[in-house]
C-alpha positions in Angstrom: 13.0 14.6 0.2 10.6 12.4 2.2 10.3 8.9 0.9 7.1 8.2 -1.0 4.8 5.5 0.4 1.5 4.1 -0.5 -1.0 2.8 2.0 -2.1 -0.5 0.6 -4.7 -1.9 2.9 -2.8 -3.5 5.8 0.6 -3.0 4.1 2.8 0.0 3.3 4.6 0.1 -0.1 7.9 1.9 0.1 8.6 3.7 -3.2 11.9 5.3 -2.2 13.4 3.1 -4.9 12.0 1.6 -8.1 10.0 -1.5 -7.3 9.1 -4.5 -9.5 5.6 -5.7 -10.1 5.5 -9.3 -11.4 2.8 -10.0 -14.0 0.5 -13.0 -13.3 -1.9 -13.3 -16.2 -4.6 -15.9 -15.3 -6.0 -15.7 -18.9 -6.0 -18.1 -21.8 -5.2 -15.3 -24.4 -2.8 -12.7 -23.1 -0.3 -11.6 -25.7 2.8 -13.1 -24.2 1.9 -15.7 -21.5 -1.7 -16.5 -22.2 -2.7 -20.0 -21.2 0.6 -20.8 -19.5 -1.1 -21.3 -16.1 -3.9 -23.5 -17.5 -4.4 -27.2 -17.4 -7.0 -27.8 -20.1 -9.8 -25.3 -19.6 -9.0 -24.6 -16.0 -6.3 -22.7 -14.1 -3.7 -24.9 -12.6 -3.5 -23.4 -9.1 -0.4 -25.4 -8.1 1.5 -24.2 -11.1 0.2 -20.6 -10.5 1.4 -20.6 -6.9 4.8 -22.0 -8.0 5.1 -19.2 -10.5 4.3 -16.6 -7.7 6.8 -18.2 -5.4 9.5 -18.0 -8.2 8.7 -14.3 -8.8 8.9 -13.5 -5.1 12.2 -15.4 -4.8 13.5 -13.5 -7.8 12.7 -10.2 -6.0 9.2 -9.1 -7.0 7.7 -6.5 -4.7 4.2 -6.8 -6.0 2.2 -9.5 -7.8 -0.3 -8.2 -10.4 -3.1 -10.6 -11.1 -5.1 -10.1 -14.2 -8.2 -12.1 -15.4 -9.0 -10.2 -18.7 -6.6 -10.0 -21.6 -6.1 -6.4 -22.8 -3.8 -7.2 -25.7 -4.5 -5.5 -29.0 -7.6 -7.1 -30.5 -8.8 -8.7 -27.3 -12.5 -8.9 -26.5 -14.0 -8.3 -23.1 -14.8 -11.2 -20.8 -17.9 -11.5 -18.7 -17.9 -10.4 -15.0 -18.3 -14.0 -13.9 -15.5 -15.3 -16.1 -13.1 -12.7 -14.6 -14.2 -13.4 -11.1 -13.7 -17.2 -11.6 -10.2 -16.5 -12.9 -9.0 -13.9 -10.4 -10.6 -14.7 -7.0 -9.3 -18.2 -6.4 -5.8 -17.1 -7.3 -6.0 -14.0 -5.2 -7.2 -15.9 -2.2 -4.6 -18.7 -2.6 -1.8 -16.2 -3.0 -2.8 -14.3 0.1 -3.1 -17.4 2.1 0.3 -18.7 1.0 2.5 -15.6 0.8 3.1 -12.4 2.7 3.3 -10.1 -0.3 1.5 -7.2 -1.9 -1.0 -8.2 -4.5 -2.4 -5.9 -7.2 -5.5 -6.7 -9.2 -5.5 -5.7 -12.9 -9.2 -5.1 -13.5 -11.7 -2.6 -14.8 -14.8 -4.3 -13.3 -16.6 -3.0 -10.3 -17.6 -6.4 -8.9 -14.0 -7.7 -9.2 -12.7 -4.5 -7.5 -15.1 -5.0 -4.6 -14.6 -8.7 -4.1 -10.8 -8.4 -4.5 -10.6 -5.6 -1.9 -12.6 -7.7 0.5 -10.3 -10.7 -0.1 -7.1 -8.8 0.7 -6.0 -7.1 -2.6 -3.6 -4.2 -2.0 -3.9 -2.1 -5.2 -6.3 -1.6 -8.1 -4.6 -1.4 -11.5 -7.1 -0.3 -14.1 -6.2 0.1 -17.8 -9.6 1.9 -18.3 -9.0 4.5 -15.5 -12.2 3.5 -13.6 -14.5 4.4 -16.5 -16.5 1.2 -16.5 -19.9 1.4 -14.8 -19.5 1.3 -11.0 -15.7 1.0 -11.0 -15.1 4.5 -9.6 -17.5 3.9 -6.7 -16.1 0.5 -6.0 -12.5 1.8 -6.0 -13.4 4.6 -3.7 -15.2 2.3 -1.3 -12.2 -0.1 -1.2 -9.8 2.6 0.2 -7.0 1.1 -1.9 -4.5 2.9 -4.1 -5.5 3.0 -7.7 -3.5 3.2 -10.9 -5.1 5.2 -13.7 -3.9 4.3 -17.2 -4.4 6.1 -20.5 -5.8 4.0 -23.4 -7.1 5.4 -26.7 -10.3 3.4 -27.5 -10.7 -0.2 -26.3 -8.4 -3.2 -26.6 -10.2 -4.6 -29.6 -9.8 -1.3 -31.6 -7.0 0.6 -29.9 -4.3 -0.2 -32.4 -6.4 0.7 -35.4 -4.7 3.8 -36.6 -4.2 5.7 -33.3 -3.9 9.4 -33.9 -2.9 12.3 -31.6 -2.1 16.0 -32.2 0.0 16.1 -29.0 0.4 12.6 -27.5 2.0 13.8 -24.3 -0.3 16.7 -23.7 -3.4 14.6 -24.4 -2.3 11.7 -22.2 -1.5 14.0 -19.3 -4.8 15.9 -19.8 -6.7 12.6 -19.6 -4.9 11.5 -16.5 -5.5 14.8 -14.7 -9.1 14.7 -15.7 -9.5 11.2 -14.3 -7.6 12.1 -11.2 -10.1 14.9 -10.5 -13.0 12.6 -10.9 -11.4 10.2 -8.5 -10.7 12.9 -5.9 -14.3 14.1 -6.2 -15.4 10.6 -5.5 -13.4 10.5 -2.3 -10.1 8.8 -3.4 -7.1 10.4 -1.8 -4.9 12.1 -4.4 -1.8 10.6 -2.7 -3.2 7.2 -3.4 -3.4 7.7 -7.2 -0.7 6.4 -9.6 -0.4 7.4 -13.3 0.4 5.1 -16.2 0.9 6.6 -19.7 -0.3 3.3 -21.2 2.6 2.4 -23.5 1.3 0.3 -26.4 -2.4 1.0 -25.6 -3.6 3.0 -28.6 -0.2 4.2 -29.5 2.2 3.7 -32.4 5.9 3.1 -31.9 6.5 6.9 -32.5 3.9 7.8 -29.9 5.5 5.4 -27.4 9.0 6.9 -28.0 7.7 10.4 -27.6 6.0 9.5 -24.3 9.2 7.8 -23.1 11.3 10.9 -23.9 8.8 13.0 -21.9 8.8 10.9 -18.7 10.0 14.0 -16.8 6.6 15.6 -17.4 4.9 12.7 -15.8 7.3 12.8 -12.9 6.5 16.5 -12.5 2.8 15.6 -11.8 4.0 14.4 -8.4 2.2 11.1 -8.8 3.9 7.8 -8.6 4.2 6.1 -12.0 3.5 2.6 -13.0 5.3 1.8 -16.3 5.0 -1.4 -18.4 6.7 -2.1 -21.6 7.7 -5.7 -21.0 7.7 -7.8 -24.2 5.4 -5.3 -25.9 5.4 -4.7 -29.7 7.4 -1.5 -29.3 10.3 -3.7 -28.1 9.8 -6.1 -31.0 9.7 -3.2 -33.5 12.8 -1.6 -32.1 14.7 -4.9 -32.3 12.9 -6.5 -35.2 12.3 -9.5 -33.0 9.4 -11.8 -32.2 7.9 -12.1 -28.8 10.2 -14.9 -27.7 13.3 -12.7 -28.1 12.4 -9.5 -26.2 14.0 -10.2 -22.8 17.1 -8.0 -23.2 15.1 -5.2 -24.8 12.5 -5.3 -22.1 15.0 -5.2 -19.3 17.0 -2.4 -21.0 13.9 -0.3 -21.4 12.9 -0.8 -17.8 16.3 0.3 -16.6 16.4 3.3 -18.9 12.9 4.3 -17.6 14.1 3.9 -14.0 17.1 6.0 -14.6 15.0 8.8 -16.2 12.4 8.9 -13.4 14.9 8.8 -10.6 17.2 11.4 -12.2 14.3 13.7 -12.6 13.2 13.4 -9.0 16.8 14.0 -7.8 17.0 17.2 -9.9 13.7 18.7 -8.9 13.1 17.3 -5.4 9.7 15.8 -6.5 8.2 13.3 -4.1 7.2 10.5 -6.5 7.8 6.9 -7.0 8.1 4.2 -9.7 6.6 0.7 -10.2 7.9 -1.3 -13.2 5.5 -4.0 -14.4 7.4 -6.9 -15.9 7.2 -10.5 -17.0 10.9 -11.2 -16.4 11.4 -10.4 -12.7 14.8 -11.9 -12.0 16.5 -10.2 -14.9 14.9 -6.8 -14.2 15.8 -7.0 -10.5 19.4 -7.9 -11.3 19.7 -4.9 -13.7 18.2 -2.5 -11.1 20.5 -4.0 -8.4 23.7 -3.4 -10.5 22.6 0.1 -11.3 21.9 0.9 -7.7 25.1 -0.5 -6.4 27.2 1.3 -9.1 25.5 4.6 -8.1 26.1 3.9 -4.4 29.8 3.3 -5.1 30.1 6.6 -6.8 28.6 8.6 -4.0 
């Protein structure tokens, strides 16, 4: 099976093994780390760069910069607010470090300016449905991650209902993929994200997790993120400060499921794990990989 790669601007992302995406929320109100990179009302750029340096030292393959909180109940921000948060950080990270940088955005102008400033991947929780986002992503030439979300962040956790959560999520992702392909985006450059916790109950999340093989079977690389989310808290009956072990365990189980499915069916796919706790996730994946190598 040929190793899966993504062409990310001037860089190539090797997806022959699960890779780790470190979360860098430059927001005052994200659910887990909102405001941690702020000094008063402004982003502390030195602290932000130190955080990036730590994540890269801990083994992050990608840094994902987000300037709009999409936690349950969050309200949208203005285009200018998002630009003011994301662009200085993106430019500083690219000038300081030789790493891949993803931008977590749904906004056309942010997509355009980020791609012009050296972003390598567009990660959109709204699957390029905002006005102009599809055209901006196509013009960028960058890989795009399409995520499923029922409703919008301010309402998504208000009694989400599905008749077939796996079938409906897959149908949405396929539909958005076709729209992207019709707009000129290479199918090989499209990733899928089922959207754990975005308009889903715990039961919906568990059903999606048990059906990861069906997402692998699409042939698209997957971006999965459950780090510190409420599903971890519900499973462990723990608050947000006590979800480290649960988050790392879930990431490892997902990696095992995705890789095992590829090995069984010779599907050329890949996996990106989006996490807050880079070091611990990398360590878990390293132990798993070395144990597997020993047994071969």
